[in-house]
N, C-alpha and C positions, 0 to 999 in steps of 0.2 A: 498490500499485495497478498495473494492467497495462492495455494496450490490448486491443481485442477479439481480436487475433491472438496475444496473449501474447508479443509481440516487443519491447515497450518497457516499462520498469519505472520506477516512482517510489517512493522511500522517504522517509517523513517521520515527524515526531513531533507528537503533539497530546494535549491533555488532554480533548478532546471528539471521539472518533473518529466517532461517528454524524454529528455536525454537520459535521465537516471533510470526510468522504466526500460528504455531501450537497452541500457547496460545490463539490467537484471534479466531481461528476456533473452539476451544473447550471451549470457554467462561470461561477461567481461571479467568477473572476479570469481574464478571457479571454486575457490575455497570459502566463499561467503555463505552466509545463512540461506539466502535466497537460492543460490545454486544447489547447495546441499539438500534443501527440502523442496526444490522445484517450485518456488513461489514466483510464478511468471505472469500472474493475472492481476491487473490493477482493478480492484473492486471498490475502492473508496479513496477519495482525495478531497482536500479543501485548501483554499488559498488564504493567506494571512498578509496583512500589510507590512509586517516586519518579522524578522527571524526570531525574536524573543517570544512573540505570541505563538509562532509555529512550534518552537521547541517546547513551550508549556503544554500545548495540545498533544504533541507527541508523547510527552511524559505522562499526561493524563490517560491517554489511550493505553499505553504500555502498562500502567498500574491497574487498569481495569481487568475484570474477570474475562474469561473466554466468552461467556454468555453476553457480557456487555459489548464485546467486539462484534459478535454475531449480530446483536440487536442494532448496533450502529450501522453496519454494512446493510443489513436488511431494510433499515428505515430509508436509506438513500438509493439502494440498488437491490430491490427485492428479488430480482432474477439472477443476481450474482454474475452479471455479464462482465466481460473484460472491457474496461472503459478507456483503454489506451488509444483506440482509434478516434475517439471523440476529442482527443487533445489537439488534433489538427484543425478542428472546427473553429 
């Protein structure tokens, strides 16, 4: 998730991506990081066959530098569009 200026990033894991992004976008948790920094745009996601692999990838991304996060998003979503609507497809 990113803010509207693509300057703040949030990385997380969920078994319900569409529902979790909806929660972020609707400030369901007003004291959360995404609410505080207005990270309402889904700019990157990937699916894994099991939660252990997903958590490993989350940790890898979080350990990475800011530039590595930017490069990851740009490689899959070069226009930094909000991918939330494509989750219905």
